[in-house]
Residue frames as qw, qx, qy, qz and C-alpha x, y, z in Angstrom:
[[0.796, -0.179, 0.327, -0.477, 100.57, 116.29, 110.56],
 [0.927, 0.299, -0.216, -0.065, 101.77, 113.64, 108.09],
 [0.441, 0.531, -0.596, 0.410, 105.37, 113.97, 109.26],
 [0.399, -0.444, 0.538, -0.596, 104.24, 113.86, 112.90],
 [0.921, -0.032, 0.166, -0.351, 102.30, 110.64, 112.34],
 [0.810, 0.427, -0.381, 0.129, 105.16, 109.08, 110.41],
 [0.144, 0.565, -0.627, 0.517, 107.47, 109.92, 113.28],
 [0.634, -0.324, 0.439, -0.547, 105.14, 108.44, 115.87],
 [0.976, 0.132, 0.007, -0.171, 104.85, 105.20, 113.96],
 [0.685, 0.518, -0.435, 0.271, 108.52, 105.00, 113.06],
 [0.203, -0.649, 0.544, -0.492, 109.40, 105.50, 116.72],
 [0.818, -0.233, 0.426, -0.308, 108.13, 101.98, 117.45],
 [0.915, 0.401, -0.021, -0.045, 109.98, 100.37, 114.55],
 [0.633, -0.521, 0.458, 0.343, 113.35, 98.72, 114.15],
 [0.168, 0.594, -0.592, -0.519, 115.77, 98.32, 111.23],
 [0.902, 0.248, -0.090, -0.343, 114.68, 95.81, 108.59],
 [0.646, -0.415, 0.631, 0.112, 116.43, 92.46, 108.72],
 [0.013, 0.340, -0.796, -0.501, 117.78, 90.14, 106.04],
 [0.663, 0.080, -0.418, -0.616, 115.58, 88.16, 103.67],
 [0.582, -0.272, 0.674, -0.366, 114.02, 85.26, 105.63],
 [0.105, -0.017, -0.960, -0.260, 113.44, 81.66, 104.69],
 [0.502, 0.068, 0.177, -0.844, 109.69, 81.57, 104.15],
 [0.024, -0.122, -0.982, -0.144, 107.26, 78.65, 104.21],
 [0.442, -0.293, -0.322, -0.785, 103.54, 78.83, 103.44],
 [0.629, -0.393, -0.664, -0.092, 100.94, 77.91, 106.06],
 [0.490, -0.323, -0.557, 0.587, 100.54, 78.29, 109.84],
 [0.059, -0.567, -0.157, -0.807, 98.37, 81.41, 109.75],
 [0.241, -0.343, -0.665, 0.618, 97.62, 83.00, 113.13],
 [0.077, -0.756, -0.467, -0.453, 94.47, 85.09, 113.50],
 [0.229, 0.169, -0.378, 0.881, 95.25, 88.30, 115.38],
 [0.394, -0.738, -0.436, -0.331, 93.03, 89.57, 118.17],
 [0.081, 0.561, -0.424, 0.707, 93.79, 92.00, 120.97],
 [0.402, -0.259, -0.831, 0.283, 91.56, 90.12, 123.41],
 [0.346, -0.763, -0.354, -0.415, 89.26, 91.50, 126.10],
 [0.683, -0.566, -0.242, 0.394, 91.57, 91.54, 129.13],
 [0.256, 0.837, -0.073, 0.479, 93.13, 94.95, 129.81],
 [0.553, -0.041, -0.475, 0.683, 95.75, 96.30, 132.17],
 [0.215, -0.627, -0.459, 0.592, 95.39, 99.16, 134.64],
 [0.010, -0.409, 0.202, 0.890, 95.72, 101.66, 131.76],
 [0.677, 0.477, 0.325, -0.456, 92.89, 100.01, 129.79],
 [0.321, 0.581, -0.637, -0.392, 95.34, 98.68, 127.19],
 [0.964, 0.050, -0.081, -0.247, 94.49, 95.19, 125.89],
 [0.591, -0.556, 0.573, 0.113, 97.00, 92.73, 127.27],
 [0.828, 0.283, 0.444, 0.193, 96.93, 90.79, 124.01],
 [0.440, 0.876, -0.012, 0.197, 98.14, 93.84, 122.10],
 [0.242, -0.852, 0.459, -0.073, 100.98, 94.42, 124.55],
 [0.783, -0.221, 0.571, 0.109, 101.97, 90.76, 124.36],
 [0.747, 0.581, 0.254, 0.199, 102.02, 91.01, 120.57],
 [0.161, 0.947, -0.239, 0.145, 104.30, 94.06, 120.75],
 [0.492, -0.668, 0.558, -0.019, 106.67, 92.29, 123.09],
 [0.814, 0.000, 0.567, 0.127, 106.84, 89.14, 120.98],
 [0.668, 0.501, 0.432, 0.342, 106.95, 90.61, 117.48],
 [0.010, -0.965, 0.058, 0.254, 108.50, 94.05, 117.82],
 [0.477, -0.456, 0.588, 0.468, 111.76, 92.52, 116.59],
 [0.430, 0.309, 0.714, 0.458, 110.02, 92.10, 113.22],
 [0.051, 0.031, -0.129, -0.990, 108.82, 95.72, 113.08],
 [0.371, -0.425, -0.706, -0.428, 105.30, 94.56, 113.94],
 [0.030, -0.034, -0.553, 0.832, 103.19, 96.41, 116.51],
 [0.173, -0.604, -0.753, -0.196, 99.66, 96.68, 117.82],
 [0.248, -0.899, -0.279, 0.228, 100.14, 99.91, 119.82],
 [0.411, 0.708, -0.142, 0.557, 102.17, 103.11, 119.52],
 [0.578, -0.151, -0.516, 0.613, 104.53, 104.06, 122.37],
 [0.056, -0.251, 0.112, -0.960, 103.05, 107.56, 122.78],
 [0.166, -0.389, -0.876, 0.234, 100.61, 106.87, 125.59],
 [0.142, 0.470, 0.286, -0.823, 98.96, 110.27, 125.12],
 [0.322, 0.367, -0.430, -0.759, 97.95, 109.55, 121.54],
 [0.691, 0.273, 0.653, -0.147, 95.43, 107.51, 119.57],
 [0.035, 0.326, -0.626, -0.708, 96.09, 106.77, 115.91],
 [0.704, 0.384, 0.375, -0.466, 93.01, 106.24, 113.74],
 [0.084, -0.272, 0.814, 0.507, 93.37, 103.80, 110.85],
 [0.742, 0.346, 0.175, -0.547, 90.97, 102.66, 108.15],
 [0.441, -0.064, 0.832, 0.329, 91.05, 99.49, 106.06],
 [0.446, 0.530, -0.122, -0.710, 90.03, 100.28, 102.47],
 [0.495, 0.030, 0.851, 0.173, 88.94, 97.05, 100.83],
 [0.179, 0.468, 0.661, 0.559, 86.29, 98.58, 98.60],
 [0.074, -0.055, 0.086, -0.992, 84.30, 101.79, 98.37],
 [0.077, -0.510, -0.855, 0.052, 80.83, 101.90, 99.88],
 [0.010, 0.750, 0.380, 0.541, 80.13, 105.61, 99.52],
 [0.514, -0.827, -0.219, 0.070, 81.31, 106.83, 102.93],
 [0.719, -0.102, -0.034, 0.687, 84.99, 107.67, 102.46],
 [0.184, 0.543, 0.136, 0.808, 84.39, 111.21, 101.22],
 [0.500, -0.763, -0.180, -0.367, 82.27, 111.91, 104.31],
 [0.829, -0.428, -0.106, 0.343, 84.98, 110.41, 106.52],
 [0.566, 0.179, 0.050, 0.803, 87.60, 112.60, 104.84],
 [0.109, -0.723, -0.187, -0.657, 85.37, 115.66, 105.31],
 [0.678, -0.714, -0.147, -0.094, 85.12, 114.91, 109.03],
 [0.802, -0.214, -0.032, 0.557, 88.85, 114.32, 109.43],
 [0.360, 0.428, 0.108, 0.822, 89.56, 117.60, 107.65],
 [0.332, -0.771, -0.195, -0.508, 87.04, 119.47, 109.80],
 [0.762, -0.647, -0.031, 0.013, 88.54, 118.02, 113.00],
 [0.184, 0.830, -0.516, 0.104, 92.16, 118.44, 111.81],
 [0.767, -0.325, 0.550, -0.058, 92.95, 114.75, 112.27],
 [0.400, 0.541, -0.677, -0.299, 95.37, 112.76, 110.14],
 [0.886, -0.104, 0.377, -0.249, 94.64, 109.05, 109.69],
 [0.130, -0.373, 0.851, 0.346, 96.22, 106.03, 108.03],
 [0.805, 0.320, 0.066, -0.495, 94.34, 104.39, 105.15],
 [0.407, -0.280, 0.843, 0.210, 95.37, 100.82, 104.28],
 [0.610, 0.467, -0.196, -0.610, 94.56, 100.19, 100.60],
 [0.769, 0.088, 0.621, 0.125, 94.01, 96.99, 98.69],
 [0.277, -0.108, 0.595, 0.746, 95.06, 96.87, 95.05],
 [0.104, 0.596, 0.736, 0.304, 91.47, 96.96, 93.88],
 [0.143, -0.886, -0.328, 0.294, 90.84, 100.14, 95.85],
 [0.326, -0.556, 0.286, 0.709, 94.03, 101.80, 94.64],
 [0.240, 0.086, 0.704, 0.662, 93.07, 101.09, 91.03],
 [0.008, -0.624, -0.722, -0.299, 89.38, 102.00, 91.16],
 [0.260, -0.892, -0.355, 0.100, 89.27, 104.95, 93.56],
 [0.599, 0.216, -0.029, 0.770, 92.04, 107.21, 92.30],
 [0.083, -0.717, -0.095, -0.686, 90.24, 110.46, 93.17],
 [0.694, -0.694, -0.074, -0.176, 89.76, 109.43, 96.78],
 [0.859, -0.176, -0.051, 0.478, 93.32, 108.13, 97.09],
 [0.408, 0.439, 0.016, 0.800, 94.71, 111.38, 95.70],
 [0.336, -0.768, -0.083, -0.539, 92.55, 113.29, 98.13],
 [0.841, -0.508, -0.120, 0.142, 93.88, 111.23, 101.05],
 [0.725, 0.031, -0.009, 0.688, 97.44, 112.04, 100.06],
 [0.167, 0.598, 0.118, 0.775, 96.73, 115.71, 99.33],
 [0.477, -0.744, -0.078, -0.462, 95.09, 116.18, 102.74],
 [0.051, -0.671, 0.630, -0.388, 98.07, 114.77, 104.60],
 [0.898, -0.236, 0.252, -0.273, 96.90, 111.26, 105.42],
 [0.171, -0.486, 0.838, 0.179, 99.20, 108.26, 105.26],
 [0.840, 0.244, -0.263, -0.407, 98.62, 105.44, 102.79],
 [0.447, -0.421, 0.785, -0.083, 99.38, 101.89, 103.84],
 [0.402, 0.252, -0.795, -0.379, 99.64, 98.55, 102.04],
 [0.692, -0.078, 0.510, -0.506, 96.82, 96.04, 102.63],
 [0.526, -0.035, 0.823, 0.212, 97.91, 93.67, 99.88],
 [0.168, 0.181, -0.552, -0.796, 97.33, 93.73, 96.16],
 [0.497, -0.188, -0.701, -0.476, 94.65, 91.02, 96.33],
 [0.575, -0.473, 0.287, -0.602, 93.96, 91.02, 100.11],
 [0.840, 0.060, -0.539, -0.016, 95.46, 87.53, 100.30],
 [0.742, -0.655, 0.139, -0.040, 96.41, 85.99, 103.64],
 [0.235, 0.793, -0.562, 0.014, 100.19, 86.27, 103.57],
 [0.445, -0.421, 0.781, -0.125, 100.96, 83.12, 105.59],
 [0.808, 0.263, 0.504, -0.153, 99.11, 81.02, 103.01],
 [0.602, 0.779, -0.164, -0.069, 101.38, 82.16, 100.18],
 [0.875, -0.036, 0.004, 0.483, 104.82, 80.92, 99.24],
 [0.438, -0.503, 0.027, 0.745, 107.80, 83.26, 99.37],
 [0.212, 0.105, 0.486, 0.841, 107.52, 84.51, 95.80],
 [0.158, -0.651, -0.638, -0.380, 103.77, 85.04, 96.07],
 [0.412, -0.745, -0.378, 0.365, 104.07, 86.85, 99.38],
 [0.350, -0.356, 0.152, 0.853, 106.64, 89.30, 98.07],
 [0.067, 0.291, 0.595, 0.746, 104.56, 89.91, 94.96],
 [0.236, -0.726, -0.644, -0.044, 101.45, 90.54, 97.08],
 [0.332, -0.760, -0.168, 0.533, 103.19, 93.44, 98.79],
 [0.331, -0.394, 0.332, 0.791, 105.50, 94.78, 96.15],
 [0.199, 0.417, 0.674, 0.577, 103.12, 94.79, 93.19],
 [0.147, -0.883, -0.443, -0.045, 100.89, 97.19, 95.12],
 [0.452, -0.656, 0.051, 0.602, 103.89, 99.12, 96.40],
 [0.351, -0.078, 0.503, 0.786, 105.09, 99.68, 92.86],
 [0.083, 0.645, 0.650, 0.393, 101.61, 100.52, 91.57],
 [0.251, -0.899, -0.304, 0.192, 101.15, 103.25, 94.18],
 [0.444, -0.497, 0.244, 0.704, 104.63, 104.59, 93.49],
 [0.298, 0.138, 0.615, 0.717, 104.01, 104.76, 89.75],
 [0.043, -0.631, -0.634, -0.445, 100.47, 106.13, 89.86],
 [0.349, -0.891, -0.283, -0.071, 100.48, 108.34, 92.97],
 [0.391, 0.612, -0.373, 0.577, 104.18, 109.13, 93.44],
 [0.569, -0.617, 0.284, -0.462, 103.84, 107.88, 97.00],
 [0.486, 0.278, -0.811, 0.170, 106.05, 105.36, 98.78],
 [0.770, -0.507, -0.149, -0.358, 104.21, 103.28, 101.35],
 [0.123, 0.528, -0.731, 0.415, 105.99, 102.27, 104.56],
 [0.418, -0.142, 0.695, -0.567, 103.33, 100.47, 106.58],
 [0.432, -0.005, -0.816, -0.384, 101.61, 97.13, 106.00],
 [0.592, -0.145, 0.496, -0.619, 98.50, 95.64, 107.58],
 [0.117, -0.076, 0.979, 0.148, 97.98, 91.90, 107.22],
 [0.542, -0.085, -0.421, -0.722, 94.87, 91.04, 105.21],
 [0.756, -0.314, -0.524, -0.236, 92.25, 89.17, 107.24],
 [0.461, -0.740, 0.359, -0.334, 94.32, 89.95, 110.35],
 [0.992, -0.081, 0.068, 0.074, 96.24, 86.73, 109.66],
 [0.142, 0.843, -0.513, 0.078, 99.97, 86.51, 110.18],
 [0.956, -0.147, -0.122, 0.224, 102.84, 84.19, 110.92],
 [0.507, -0.695, 0.228, 0.456, 106.34, 84.84, 112.17],
 [0.554, 0.049, 0.544, 0.629, 107.60, 84.21, 108.64],
 [0.225, 0.782, 0.470, 0.342, 105.06, 86.62, 107.14],
 [0.260, -0.953, -0.036, 0.154, 106.19, 89.37, 109.49],
 [0.593, -0.427, 0.409, 0.547, 109.81, 88.65, 108.61],
 [0.491, 0.332, 0.558, 0.581, 109.20, 88.88, 104.89],
 [0.048, 0.934, 0.311, 0.173, 107.33, 92.18, 105.24],
 [0.440, -0.823, 0.161, 0.321, 110.24, 93.51, 107.27],
 [0.633, -0.147, 0.498, 0.575, 112.73, 92.31, 104.67],
 [0.349, 0.597, 0.503, 0.518, 110.88, 94.38, 102.05],
 [0.186, 0.201, -0.122, 0.954, 111.26, 97.52, 104.15],
 [0.448, -0.538, -0.375, -0.608, 107.77, 97.41, 105.64],
 [0.088, -0.117, 0.711, -0.688, 106.58, 97.84, 109.20],
 [0.345, -0.361, -0.808, -0.313, 103.49, 95.81, 110.04],
 [0.212, -0.154, 0.351, -0.899, 100.76, 97.62, 111.97],
 [0.240, -0.397, -0.884, -0.055, 97.97, 95.74, 113.71],
 [0.298, -0.585, -0.124, -0.744, 95.58, 97.38, 116.21],
 [0.161, -0.037, -0.802, 0.574, 94.61, 97.52, 119.86],
 [0.339, 0.369, 0.487, -0.715, 91.05, 98.82, 119.38],
 [0.191, -0.022, -0.716, -0.671, 88.27, 97.83, 116.98],
 [0.541, 0.181, 0.575, -0.586, 84.60, 96.94, 116.80],
 [0.428, 0.270, 0.826, 0.248, 82.44, 94.83, 114.49],
 [0.208, 0.662, 0.066, -0.717, 81.87, 97.49, 111.83],
 [0.007, -0.337, 0.709, 0.620, 82.50, 95.71, 108.51],
 [0.211, 0.362, 0.904, 0.083, 79.17, 93.89, 108.06],
 [0.074, -0.018, -0.217, -0.973, 77.45, 96.36, 105.75],
 [0.487, -0.345, -0.577, -0.557, 74.07, 94.62, 105.99],
 [0.670, -0.568, -0.468, 0.094, 74.24, 94.44, 109.79],
 [0.262, 0.559, -0.253, 0.745, 75.62, 97.76, 110.96],
 [0.403, -0.332, -0.670, 0.528, 76.00, 98.29, 114.70],
 [0.145, -0.900, -0.411, -0.020, 73.89, 100.87, 116.51],
 [0.364, 0.675, -0.147, 0.625, 75.67, 104.25, 116.32],
 [0.409, -0.765, 0.207, -0.452, 75.08, 105.25, 119.95],
 [0.924, -0.350, 0.153, 0.017, 76.20, 101.87, 121.26],
 [0.820, 0.330, -0.029, 0.467, 79.25, 101.83, 119.00],
 [0.117, 0.792, -0.188, 0.569, 80.27, 105.31, 120.11],
 [0.618, -0.675, 0.264, -0.304, 80.10, 104.34, 123.79],
 [0.978, -0.080, 0.099, 0.167, 81.95, 101.09, 123.14],
 [0.663, 0.508, -0.093, 0.542, 84.80, 102.85, 121.34],
 [0.107, -0.793, 0.236, -0.551, 85.09, 105.61, 123.94],
 [0.783, -0.543, 0.217, -0.214, 85.01, 103.16, 126.85],
 [0.955, 0.018, 0.112, 0.276, 87.70, 101.00, 125.21],
 [0.384, 0.850, -0.182, 0.310, 89.98, 103.96, 124.40],
 [0.778, -0.529, 0.057, 0.333, 93.50, 103.90, 125.79],
 [0.014, -0.884, 0.368, 0.289, 96.77, 105.72, 125.41],
 [0.196, -0.426, 0.815, 0.340, 98.88, 104.34, 122.59],
 [0.672, 0.349, 0.615, -0.222, 95.82, 102.92, 120.86],
 [0.070, 0.180, -0.664, -0.722, 95.89, 102.04, 117.18],
 [0.546, 0.335, 0.513, -0.572, 92.20, 102.10, 116.30],
 [0.125, 0.030, 0.841, 0.526, 90.99, 99.97, 113.40],
 [0.494, 0.489, 0.363, -0.620, 87.90, 101.18, 111.54],
 [0.411, 0.226, 0.748, 0.469, 86.44, 100.22, 108.16],
 [0.118, 0.253, -0.107, -0.954, 85.32, 102.93, 105.78],
 [0.257, -0.231, -0.788, -0.510, 82.50, 100.77, 104.41],
 [0.229, -0.445, -0.784, 0.367, 80.63, 101.37, 107.67],
 [0.126, -0.712, -0.341, -0.600, 77.71, 103.79, 107.73],
 [0.623, -0.724, -0.272, 0.118, 77.98, 103.76, 111.52],
 [0.640, -0.256, 0.012, 0.725, 81.61, 104.87, 111.48],
 [0.220, 0.405, 0.293, 0.838, 80.87, 107.69, 109.06],
 [0.346, -0.760, -0.382, -0.396, 78.02, 108.86, 111.29],
 [0.663, -0.722, -0.155, 0.120, 79.84, 108.79, 114.64],
 [0.741, 0.195, -0.115, 0.632, 83.38, 109.75, 113.61],
 [0.085, 0.658, -0.075, 0.745, 83.13, 113.45, 114.41],
 [0.629, -0.666, 0.050, -0.398, 81.62, 112.87, 117.84],
 [0.943, -0.174, -0.117, 0.257, 84.11, 110.07, 118.51],
 [0.544, 0.395, -0.162, 0.723, 87.00, 112.44, 117.83],
 [0.223, -0.685, 0.087, -0.688, 85.45, 115.09, 120.10],
 [0.830, -0.518, -0.037, -0.201, 84.88, 112.58, 122.91],
 [0.890, -0.002, -0.149, 0.431, 88.40, 111.17, 122.69],
 [0.315, 0.513, -0.162, 0.782, 89.89, 114.65, 122.79],
 [0.482, -0.675, 0.032, -0.557, 87.71, 115.47, 125.78],
 [0.930, -0.351, -0.081, 0.068, 89.25, 112.44, 127.50],
 [0.363, -0.825, 0.350, 0.253, 92.66, 114.04, 126.98],
 [0.772, 0.027, 0.507, 0.382, 93.95, 112.07, 123.99],
 [0.118, 0.617, -0.391, -0.673, 95.83, 113.61, 121.07],
 [0.789, 0.382, 0.480, -0.042, 94.71, 112.34, 117.68]]
């Protein structure tokens, strides 16, 4: 499963370019938008792919029969083990994007992710917005976590997700120059407010109704709602004909 997922992601990616000239500032907040095409794919995500694919940055995967589930791991809120249990039960491999704090504090869970065939991605050592850093700081933000994970988990990360969903053309270039492919998303819901969790039934319907082939689905593991609905979400998406 891990090799299959790596192949699906790498199929959308190009060869890394040379080291760019990098200037701080000019952060762009990513959003896939609400307008969709005839296949229910957000037009904003497709536009992002078309504009930034040359920097190994994508919001969808080209396999239009598949949905890739990803989780951002900023901190642990007690639900990741349950999420991993569900993924194991349903035989689904996901991508977990770790911050440095998570990688350092939650070693048992990280080792379990790796052992159970999931992919680990880079979400920044300090979760800093890359476009707001200078060149040296930006490289350190990625590579200090890269090296930590290599040294402590014997795992080499390949995929990066921009903290805060903020990017710039230069930020994408510098990630590419370090051998990373930047993965955004084409599906998400407001799930990260731990003191204002969305209704499980409504969230399930929203995610199912927004599903589309080639979707990269962003979820947060701090969400009680996500932990509760994940198994049924997987079942519903499979019933719609999607591979996960």
